[in-house]
C-alpha positions in Angstrom: -167.3 134.9 3.3 -166.7 131.4 4.1 -163.6 129.5 5.2 -161.7 128.3 2.1 -161.5 124.5 1.8 -158.6 122.4 -0.1 -160.2 119.6 -2.2 -157.0 118.7 -4.1 -153.4 117.9 -3.6 -151.8 120.5 -2.0 -154.7 122.8 -1.7 -154.7 124.5 1.7 -156.9 123.0 4.5 -158.5 125.0 6.9 -158.1 124.3 10.5 -161.0 122.7 12.3 -161.4 122.9 15.9 -163.1 119.9 16.8 -160.4 117.5 14.9 -157.8 119.4 16.4 -158.5 118.7 20.6 -159.8 115.0 19.7 -156.3 114.4 18.3 -154.4 116.2 21.2 -156.5 114.4 23.9 -155.8 111.0 22.2 -151.8 111.4 22.1 -151.8 112.4 25.8 -153.5 109.5 26.9 -151.7 106.9 25.1 -148.4 108.7 26.2 -149.7 108.6 29.7 -150.7 104.8 29.5 -147.3 104.0 28.0 -145.4 105.9 30.8 -147.4 104.0 33.2 -146.5 101.0 31.8 -142.9 101.7 31.5 -142.9 102.4 35.7 -144.6 99.1 36.9 -142.0 97.5 34.5 -139.1 99.3 36.2 -140.4 98.5 39.7 -141.1 94.8 39.0 -138.0 94.6 37.2 -136.3 96.0 40.6 -138.1 93.4 43.0 -136.6 90.9 40.8 -133.5 92.0 40.6 -133.5 92.7 44.4 -134.8 89.0 45.2 -132.1 87.5 42.9 -129.3 89.3 44.7 -130.9 88.3 48.2 -131.2 84.9 47.3 -127.5 85.0 46.1 -126.3 86.6 49.3 -128.2 84.1 51.5 -126.6 81.2 49.6 -123.4 82.9 49.8 -123.5 83.6 53.3 -125.0 80.3 54.3 -121.5 78.7 52.6 -119.4 81.1 54.8 -121.0 80.1 58.0 -120.5 76.3 57.2 -116.7 77.1 56.5 -114.4 75.7 59.3 -112.5 78.6 60.7 -109.0 79.0 59.3 -106.0 77.7 61.1 -104.4 80.4 63.1 -101.3 79.4 61.0 -102.8 80.4 57.6 -103.9 83.7 58.6 -101.8 87.0 60.2 -103.9 87.0 62.8 -105.2 83.9 65.2 -108.9 83.6 65.7 -110.1 84.7 69.3 -109.9 81.7 71.6 -113.0 81.0 74.0 -111.6 81.2 77.6 -110.9 77.5 78.9 -112.3 77.0 82.4 -110.6 74.0 83.8 -111.9 71.9 86.7 -109.4 70.5 89.1 -109.4 66.9 89.0 -110.3 65.6 92.7 -109.2 62.0 93.0 -112.1 59.5 94.1 -111.2 56.3 96.2 -113.9 53.8 97.4 -114.7 54.8 100.9 -114.0 52.1 103.5 -114.4 51.2 107.2 -112.1 49.0 109.4 -113.3 48.1 112.7 -111.0 46.9 115.4 -111.4 45.5 119.0 -108.5 44.9 121.7 -108.9 43.4 125.1 -106.5 44.0 127.9 -103.6 41.3 129.5 -104.4 37.6 129.6 -103.1 36.7 133.0 -103.5 33.0 133.9 -103.1 32.8 137.9 -103.0 29.2 139.5 -106.6 28.7 139.7 -107.4 29.9 136.0 -105.0 27.3 135.0 -106.6 24.6 137.0 -110.0 25.7 135.6 -108.6 24.7 132.2 -108.0 20.9 133.5 -110.3 18.5 131.6 -111.4 15.2 133.0 -108.7 13.4 130.8 -105.9 15.8 132.1 -105.7 18.0 128.8 -106.6 21.4 128.9 -109.3 23.5 127.3 -109.3 27.2 128.2 -112.7 27.7 125.7 -114.9 29.0 128.6 -112.7 31.8 129.5 -113.9 34.0 126.3 -117.1 31.9 125.6 -119.2 34.9 126.7 -117.3 37.7 124.7 -116.7 36.0 121.4 -119.7 37.0 119.6 -118.9 40.6 120.5 -115.4 40.2 119.3 -116.2 38.8 116.2 -118.0 41.8 115.0 -114.8 43.7 114.4 -112.4 43.2 111.4 -109.4 43.1 113.5 -109.6 41.5 116.8 -106.4 41.7 119.2 -105.4 40.2 122.4 -102.3 40.9 124.6 -101.1 37.6 125.7 -99.1 38.3 128.5 -98.9 34.6 129.4 -96.2 32.5 127.8 -96.6 29.6 125.8 -93.2 27.5 126.1 -94.7 24.0 125.8 -93.2 21.0 126.7 -90.4 21.2 129.3 -91.1 24.1 131.1 -93.4 24.7 134.3 -97.1 26.5 134.4 -97.2 29.3 136.7 -98.6 32.6 137.6 -95.5 34.9 138.2 -91.9 34.1 137.0 -92.2 32.7 134.8 -95.7 33.3 133.5 -96.4 30.5 131.6 -99.7 28.3 130.8 -100.2 25.5 128.1 -100.4 25.8 124.5 -104.2 25.3 124.8 -104.7 28.7 125.6 -103.5 29.8 122.1 -106.1 27.7 120.8 -108.7 29.1 122.7 -107.7 32.8 121.8 -108.1 31.7 118.0 -111.6 29.7 118.7 -112.8 32.9 120.4 -112.3 35.1 117.1 -108.8 36.6 117.8 -106.5 37.5 114.8 -103.6 39.3 116.1 -101.9 37.9 118.9 -99.4 40.7 120.8 -96.5 39.0 122.9 -94.2 42.1 123.3 -94.3 42.3 127.7 -92.1 42.4 130.2 -92.7 38.6 130.6 -91.9 37.4 127.2 -88.2 36.3 128.1 -89.2 34.5 131.6 -88.2 31.4 129.5 -85.2 32.5 127.8 -84.7 32.5 123.9 -85.7 28.8 124.1 -88.8 29.3 125.5 -89.7 32.2 122.8 -88.5 29.9 119.9 -90.8 26.9 121.1 -93.6 29.4 121.3 -93.4 30.9 117.8 -92.4 27.7 116.3 -95.8 26.3 117.6 -97.7 29.3 116.4 -96.0 28.7 112.9 -97.0 25.6 112.8 -100.3 25.8 114.2 -101.9 28.9 113.1 -99.5 30.1 110.3 -102.1 33.0 109.6 -102.3 34.7 113.0 -99.5 37.3 113.3 -97.6 37.7 116.6 -96.5 41.1 117.0 -93.3 42.3 119.0 -91.4 39.5 119.0 -89.0 37.8 116.3 -87.2 34.3 116.8 -83.9 34.7 118.9 -82.6 31.5 117.0 -82.9 33.3 113.6 -80.4 35.5 112.3 -82.7 38.0 110.2 -86.4 38.9 111.0 -88.5 36.1 109.1 -91.1 38.3 106.8 -93.9 36.3 106.4 -97.9 36.6 107.2 -98.2 39.9 106.6 -96.2 41.3 108.8 -92.0 42.1 109.2 -90.2 44.5 111.7 -92.8 44.4 113.9 -95.5 45.7 111.5 -98.7 44.2 110.5 -100.9 45.7 108.1 -104.5 44.7 107.7 -106.3 45.7 104.3 -109.8 45.8 103.3 -111.2 47.3 100.3 -107.7 48.7 99.7 -107.8 50.6 102.9 -104.9 49.6 104.9 -104.2 49.8 108.9 -101.0 49.0 110.8 -100.8 47.9 114.2 -97.5 48.0 116.2 -96.4 46.3 119.5 -93.9 48.0 122.0 -92.8 47.0 125.4 -90.5 48.5 128.3 -87.9 46.4 130.3 -86.8 44.8 127.3 -82.9 44.8 128.2 -79.9 45.6 125.7 -79.4 41.6 125.1 -83.0 41.2 123.8 -83.4 44.0 121.6 -83.0 42.3 118.4 -86.0 40.2 119.0 -88.3 41.9 121.4 -89.9 45.4 120.5 -88.4 48.1 122.8 -90.4 51.0 123.9 -88.1 53.5 122.4 -88.7 57.0 120.7 -86.2 55.7 117.7 -87.9 52.3 117.2 -91.3 53.9 117.6 -90.4 56.4 114.5 -88.7 53.4 112.6 -91.7 51.4 113.2 -94.3 54.2 111.8 -91.9 54.7 108.8 -92.3 51.0 108.0 -95.9 50.8 108.5 -96.4 54.0 106.2 -93.9 52.6 103.5 -95.8 49.4 103.4 -99.0 51.7 102.6 -100.8 51.8 105.7 -102.9 55.1 105.9 -103.7 54.6 109.7 -101.6 53.3 112.6 -102.7 51.6 116.0 -99.9 51.6 118.4 -100.4 49.2 121.3 -97.4 49.7 124.1 -97.1 47.5 127.0 -95.9 50.4 129.8 -96.9 52.1 133.0 -97.2 51.0 136.4 -99.0 47.8 137.9 -101.7 48.2 140.0 -102.0 52.1 139.8 -104.8 53.5 138.3 -102.8 56.8 137.7 -101.1 57.5 134.3 -97.6 57.6 134.8 -95.1 60.6 133.3 -93.5 57.7 131.2 -97.2 57.0 129.8 -98.0 60.5 128.7 -94.4 61.2 127.2 -94.1 58.1 124.8 -98.0 58.9 124.3 -97.1 62.1 122.9 -93.8 60.6 121.0 -96.8 58.5 119.3 -99.3 61.4 118.7 -96.1 63.2 117.2 -95.6 60.5 114.9 -98.9 60.5 113.5 -100.4 57.4 115.3 -104.1 57.3 115.3 -104.8 55.1 118.3 -103.1 54.1 121.2 -103.8 51.3 123.1 -102.0 50.2 126.5 -102.0 47.4 128.5 -99.5 46.2 131.5 -100.8 48.2 134.7 -103.4 45.4 135.3 -106.0 47.9 136.1 -108.3 50.4 134.1 -106.7 53.7 133.2 -108.3 57.0 131.7 -108.3 57.7 128.2 -107.4 61.1 126.3 -107.5 63.0 123.0 -103.5 64.3 122.0 -102.8 66.8 119.4 -99.7 66.3 117.3 -97.7 69.2 116.1 -99.4 69.3 113.0 -102.5 69.4 115.0 -103.3 65.7 114.3 -105.5 63.7 116.5 -104.8 60.5 118.8 -106.9 58.7 120.7 -105.1 57.2 123.6 -106.8 54.3 126.0 -103.7 54.6 128.4 -104.7 51.1 130.0 -107.3 48.6 129.4 -106.4 46.6 132.5 -106.6 42.7 132.4 -109.0 40.6 130.0 -108.4 37.5 132.3 -107.4 37.4 135.7 -108.0 37.2 139.4 -104.8 38.5 141.0 -106.7 40.9 143.3 -109.8 42.5 143.2 -109.0 45.4 141.1 -108.0 43.3 138.6 -111.1 41.6 138.0 -112.3 44.6 135.9 -110.8 45.2 132.5 -111.6 47.0 129.1 -112.8 45.7 125.5 -111.9 48.8 123.4 -113.9 49.0 119.8 -112.6 51.5 117.5 -114.0 52.3 113.9 -111.3 53.8 111.3 -112.9 55.4 108.4 -111.8 56.5 104.7 -113.9 58.5 102.8 -114.3 58.7 99.1 -111.4 61.8 99.0 -109.0 59.6 100.5 -109.3 61.4 104.0 -108.9 59.0 107.0 -110.3 59.7 110.7 -111.4 57.6 113.8 -114.9 57.6 113.5 -115.5 55.9 116.8 -114.0 54.7 119.8 -115.2 53.5 122.7 -114.3 51.5 126.3 -116.8 48.7 127.2 -115.6 47.3 130.7 -115.5 43.5 131.3 -115.5 41.5 134.3 -113.5 38.5 135.1 -115.9 35.9 136.6 -115.4 32.6 138.9 -118.2 30.4 139.5 -118.1 28.7 143.0 -117.1 25.5 141.1 -113.9 27.3 140.4 -114.6 27.6 136.3 -113.3 30.8 135.1 -115.2 33.1 132.2 -115.6 36.9 131.1 -118.5 39.1 130.7 -119.2 42.8 129.4 -120.2 44.3 132.3 -123.4 45.3 130.2 -124.1 41.2 130.6 -123.1 40.8 134.3 -125.9 40.0 136.5 -126.7 40.7 140.4 -126.8 37.4 140.5 -123.6 36.4 139.3 -122.3 39.1 141.5 -123.7 37.3 144.6 -122.8 34.1 143.3 -119.3 34.2 142.4 -115.9 33.7 144.4 -116.3 36.9 145.8 -119.0 39.1 146.3 -118.6 41.7 143.5 -122.0 43.0 142.1 -122.3 44.9 139.2 -123.1 48.2 141.0 -119.7 48.3 142.5 -118.0 47.7 139.4 -119.8 50.6 137.9 -118.7 53.0 140.5 -114.9 51.7 140.1 -115.4 52.4 136.4 -116.8 55.5 136.8 -114.2 56.8 139.5 -111.2 55.9 137.1 -112.8 56.7 133.5 -114.6 60.1 135.0 -117.6 61.5 134.0 -117.8 60.7 130.5 -118.8 57.1 131.6 -122.2 56.0 130.7 -123.1 53.8 134.0 -126.6 53.1 132.4 -124.8 51.8 128.9 -121.7 50.4 130.9 -119.7 52.3 128.2 -117.1 55.0 127.8 -117.5 56.9 124.5 -114.4 58.1 123.7 -114.9 59.5 120.1 
């Protein structure tokens, strides 16, 4: 018997093995296809979602970065502060230098006075300074120790007591380039108060811008403040750098202390204070002290030199002994250094052989860009008073003083002898070839 076949509705249908296998295979394939499609869709959806979320995060994060920090007062905790490094401000100023040149005593003896007489009977002392003028004019401050008085008409001229000369000597000093005149000496009162009054009147009338230090008019009750100086203090200014010059002398006398600057500890301290109050950053003091015709420094000189150093004076340049004396560097109690020229001797003189040799001090004072001040250099150049056979006087730097001049002058005084004299007084530091002592 064969298998039954149902040909009508409801009639039973026999199972066919081939059909059954095909149907099952087709269903599985469709199921797998749909399942793969679902998986792909899920992956694509996940990627898209991640991209959307990431982009939003980036945008939101950028907005956060761009937002300003919250004020510490709007938050419970202040935001962390960066460590602040403060650099200490160092004040800077304009660097500056002031150069100073100073010569010793101008003492005109009788023959030097006569050398200034002109044919018409007047006086001309220009030749005295003609050979050093160019050297002097290289410095800013040019100081002369004018020991000779200029009382004017009615007073005799002489080289002892009184030590007087015609006022034309002052004209020659100004023409040579001197712009500071020291007048505190032991001869200042040779002509009494009237002689000093006359001289100050002449200077004020003829050269009102030239300061005369160490004196005031005895006929004026109070010291007149004018021409950049007062109370024995002159302050020179260049590029905002201020240097003061002071002048003191021994043998003043109680009756003269009001108008003649005394070499006294209290007076020195008071003048230094006045200089500082006037803005002086460095101070040069010019004392008239010591023993005449003695190359050795006296105890009084060393004592007052230390007083200057203790008061912070930077340079001391002394006169009066008529001869050269040694130099020294002193220390104050705080270590401050003071350069001291004990004596420049005479600049113009022929009182004796030793007095023919004097010195020119040249000092450079410096202020750096931090405001620190110092003595940059200090040298001493010997000078020689020369009188030709015709009686004409002039002054040479020893470096310019020739053998011929040494042989043809009023007295044989060759350069080698002058150099030897300088070396004995100034010590081993004196350079014979350069004719110069370098102190700093």
